[in-house]
N, C-alpha and C positions, 0 to 999 in steps of 0.2 A: 374526480376521485382523488383522495389525498394519499401521498406517499411520504413516509418518514425515512430520511437517509441518516444513518448513524455514522457521520464522518465530519471531518473538518472541511471548510471551504477550500477549494483548490489553491487559490491565491487571491488574497484580498485586493490586490492591485490590478488583476487582469480581467475585470468585468465579471459577468454572471458565472457561477459555477457551471461547468459543462454538463454535469449530471442533472442539475435543476433545469437547465436549458433544454436538454434532450427530452426529458420527461414531459416538459411543457409542450413540446411538439406533438406529443401523444394525448394531450388534454389533461395530463395529471398535474396536480398542485403539490409540488415537492417542497419539503422543508428540511434543512440541515440542522443537526444537533451535534456539536463537537463532543467526542467521547473521550479522547485521549489528550494528555499533555506530555511534553517531552523535555527532558533535561539533557543537555549536551555535555559529554565528558571526554576526557583524554584528548583534548584538541591539540595540545602541544605535541603529544606523541604522534597524533595523526599527521600533523604537518612535517614532523621529523621524517616519517616514513615517505610522505609524498616528495620530500626533498631528495630522496635517493631512488629515482626510477630505475637506476642500473641494478638495484637489488631484486627487482621484481619482473615477472613475466608479463604482467598486465593488471587490470583492475576488475573487480566484480562489485556491482551494486544491485541489491534487491529491495531497496527502500528509498523513497525520495528524501527521507530524514537524513540518510547518510550524506547525501549531496548538500543538504542544509548545513551539516556540520562543516563540510569543506568550505562552503560559502562564508560561514562565520570566520573560519581561519583566514580567508583571503580578504577580509575587511581591513586587516592591518596592512598599512601601506608597504612595509618592507616585504611582507609575504606576498602581497598582491604583485609587487614588482618582480619578485623572484619567479613567481608563477608565469607572468606574462612574458618575461624575457627569455627564460630557458626551460623551466619545468614543463610547461604546457606542451611545447614542441617535443620534448623527450618522451612524455607519456603518449603523445599521439603516434609514436612509432610502434606502440604496443596496443593490444586489443583492450577495449573497455566493454565488458559484458554487462548487460542490464536486463531486468526481468519484464519490463513493460514500458508503455509509451510515456507515462508520466515521469518515470525515472530517466528515460532516454532524453526527454526535453530538457531536464535539469542538467544532464551531462553535457548537452550541447551548449547550455548557457555558460558553463565554465570553460568552453572551448575545446572539448574532446568529442570524438566521434563514436557514438554508441553502436553496439551490435547485439543481436539476440532479443531485441525488444518485442518481437512477435511471440516469444515464449509464453508469457502470461503467468507462469508460476515457476517455483523453484525446481520442480521435477523436470520440466521441459528445458529450463535454462541449463540445468546440469547436463542433460543429454546434448544440448547444443555445444557447451564448453568441451565436453568429452570428445565430441566429433571434430573439434577444431584444435585441441591442444595435444601435444605429445607428453607422455608420462615422464616422470623423473627429470623434469627441467626445473627452473627456479619457480618460486611461489607466486601465486596470484594474490594481490592484496585485497582484502575483503572488509571494508569498514561496515559495521552492522550494529543492530540494536541488541540490548541485553536479552531480549526475548526471542532472538532468532531461532528458527527451527533448524534441526540438524540434517534435514533432507539433502541440501546442496553439499555441505561439507562431507557427509558420509558418501554420497554418490561419487564425488571427485576423488576421495581417498581410496575408494575401491578400484578406481582406474589408475591410481598412482600419480594423480595430479595434485600437487602441493597447494594448499590454501592457507594463507596467514590471516586469521580473523583479528579484528580490533574493535572492541565495543566503543562506539562514539555517541550513543544516546541510550537513555533509559526511559521506559514507558510507565506512566501512571494514569489513574483515572482523572479526567478533567474535573476541576474543583466545582464547576457549576452543573455537572451532568444531571444529578438527581433533581435539582431545581428546574432545569430546562425541560426535562421529561415531564415533570408534574405540570408545568405551565402549558406545555404543548397539549397534553391530554385533556386538561380542564378547558382550554380555549378552543381547540380544534376537534376534540373528540377522538374516536378510535380511527386510525388510518386504515385504508384498504390494504396497504402493503407496508411492511417494515423491512429495510435493507440493512444487513450487517456487512461491514467492510473489513473486518479482521476478527481473528479469534479473541483478541483482547476486548473488542467491542461486545462480543457475546458474553464474556466473563463479567464485564462491568455493568451491562445494561439489562440482562435477562430478568433478574429478580424484580427490578423496578417496573419493567414493561408488563410482566405477568400480573403484578399487583395492580397497576393502573388499568390494564385491559379487563381484568376480571373474567367473567364468563364469555366476553366477546373475543377473547384471544383465539378461540377456535375458528373465528371468521376471518382473521387476518392472514394474508398471504405473506409468508416470510421468505425473503430472497437473500441470496449470497452473492458477493462480488466474484467469488472463485471457489475452486474445490477445497482449498485449505479451510476457508471460513465455513463452507458447507459441512465439512467434517466436524468442526467444532460445534456447529449448531445441532447436528444430529446427535453428537455425544452428550449434549445438554438436554436432549429430548425435544428439540424444536423441529416440527415438520418443515422441510425445505420445499417450497413450491416452485422455486426457480433458482438456477445458478447461471450467471452470465457465461456465455460461451467463451468470451475473453473479457478481461477487466477494462471494458470501455463503456462510456455513456451509451453508445448506440446499442451494444449487445445487452446491457442491463435493461434499458428501456424496452427493447423488443421482447425480452424475456418476461418482464413484468406485465406488459400488454397481453401476452399470450396466457400467462397464469391467471390474470384477473378476468379474462374473457373465456376461460375454459368452462366446460359444462359443470353445472351445479355450483358455480362460484357464488357465494352469498356475500354481498358487501354491505356492511352496516351503514345506515343512513347518517 
């Protein structure tokens, strides 16, 4: 059975995408279609803030893209040297909060120690931070995307925990998205399951998918990587057959397996 994953490959240099690999263990034939493109912004401002760890209580990351922004900063020799010699050690005396395992692994790559990675979404991460931080101390630095949700900032504000947001990337539709979807449906047919990985993915893909699926859309099991994406799907009128218990390849694959083998499941040939 075919599964369409509406996401970027994890890392072009680190072998097979873990979601494709895990679904393969269940006998599914998974295909990735990149949905989003990213433009990095305010990188000088970002490094300026990173250069003054004494101004902040710690760091918060809810997206791998924010870490990519930092990595781009550190490609310049002078900045890389400053990070390695002093800044990294100074930041490591403070907490670095992350929302999931993918973000945690990128935090480790730049030499910091993540915490909170089991949270899985912004709501749970906010709870974790609130249980760890004292109110009315210095700000946590939060490099983020232009489309960030207000769940985490609002929850922290209510508890008196200061958060300084800095937009370091902007999200747009991938330039080849429509062409890639058309090619997939014409060559592979209708997949048994389609997985959305972000509210932006729902926004950019839904119309194309409905047009390409036609009457068969009712037979497709739509899955979400987490509750935020599931909410966006429901708001757009998509029936959610499966939401991964946590945003990992293992939980997503198990959820899709269960959804596709539930009673009365009709899978198009």
